[in-house]
N, C-alpha and C positions, 0 to 999 in steps of 0.2 A: 317230425317237427314242422310246424307251419308258422309263418310270420310275414312281415311286411319288409320289403327292401327299404332300408333307411337311406342309403346312398351306395352307388357303385361306380367306380372309376374304370371306364372301358379301356383307357390307355394303359393303366397299371394292372388291370385284371383282378381287382379285389374291391370289397366293400363290406357293409355291415347289414345284418338282418335283425329287426326287432321281433322277438318271439311273441306270438299271440298269448301264450300263457304267462307272460311277464318275465321279469328277470333282466339280466344284462344283455346288451346287444351281442350278437354272435358274428365273428369274423367269417367272411366267405371269400375263398380264392377261386378263380376261374377253373382251376383243375378239379374242384369238387363238384362242378356243375355236370350232371349226368347226361343231359340232352346232347345228342350227336351234333358236333360242329358249333355248339354255343359257347360263347366266351363272355356273355354279358347277362345282366339281370335287369328287369324293369319293375 
């Protein structure tokens, strides 16, 4: 899945991604970010 970060709240650790293929925005929690030590999206 690829998309664009719509918004991400660093303090709360979650946000939404708009998928490139269209459809509803997808919820993203910091625990789902696979990069080591990352807790945010830009």
